[in-house]
C-alpha positions in Angstrom: 30.4 189.7 54.0 30.1 191.3 57.5 27.3 189.8 59.7 24.2 192.0 59.6 24.0 192.4 63.4 27.4 194.0 63.6 27.1 196.5 60.7 25.6 199.4 62.7 28.5 199.3 65.1 31.4 198.9 62.7 33.2 201.6 60.8 34.5 199.0 58.3 33.1 195.9 56.6 34.6 192.9 54.8 33.8 192.5 51.1 34.9 190.0 48.5 35.3 190.5 44.8 32.8 188.7 42.6 33.1 187.3 39.2 30.8 185.8 36.6 33.5 183.3 35.7 32.2 180.2 37.5 34.6 177.3 37.6 33.7 175.4 40.7 36.8 176.2 42.7 36.7 175.5 46.5 37.6 179.0 47.4 34.7 180.5 45.5 31.1 180.7 46.8 28.1 180.8 44.4 25.8 183.8 44.8 23.0 185.1 42.6 19.3 186.0 42.4 18.5 184.1 45.6 20.9 186.4 47.5 19.5 189.5 45.8 21.9 189.8 42.8 20.7 190.2 39.2 22.7 187.3 37.9 24.9 184.4 39.1 28.4 185.2 40.3 30.9 183.6 42.6 32.4 185.4 45.6 36.2 185.0 45.5 37.4 184.3 49.0 41.0 184.8 47.8 40.1 188.4 47.3 38.6 189.6 50.6 39.1 193.2 51.5 38.2 195.4 54.5 36.6 198.7 53.3 35.5 201.7 55.3 31.7 201.8 55.3 31.6 205.4 54.0 33.3 204.2 50.8 30.5 201.7 50.1 27.7 202.9 47.9 25.2 200.2 48.4 24.6 196.7 49.6 24.2 194.2 46.7 22.9 191.1 48.4 22.4 189.1 51.6 23.4 185.5 52.3 21.5 183.1 54.6 23.0 180.9 57.3 23.8 178.0 55.0 25.6 180.3 52.5 27.5 181.9 55.3 28.8 178.5 56.3 30.0 177.9 52.7 31.8 181.3 52.9 33.5 180.1 56.2 34.7 176.9 54.6 35.9 178.7 51.4 37.6 181.5 53.5 39.3 178.8 55.6 40.7 177.2 52.4 41.8 180.5 51.0 43.7 181.3 54.2 45.0 177.8 54.5 43.1 177.2 57.8 40.6 174.5 56.7 37.7 173.8 59.1 37.3 170.3 60.3 
């Protein structure tokens, strides 16, 4: 979930847990084959973690600008800081 431009300079990155249980909740963001994943999942913005890059085995997908905006909205709701 860390922006690509910053990754080479950071020692940690933000990741969110994903699940295949898709229920349309506002704090979840749909991801799937369009983002490089094998099947459809939702990223759970209620479960964001900061992880040391050396603990990460591989990158699973990439989101575009529109999807990143959805992440921002869902993260704002999860943190009770809704965007206006």
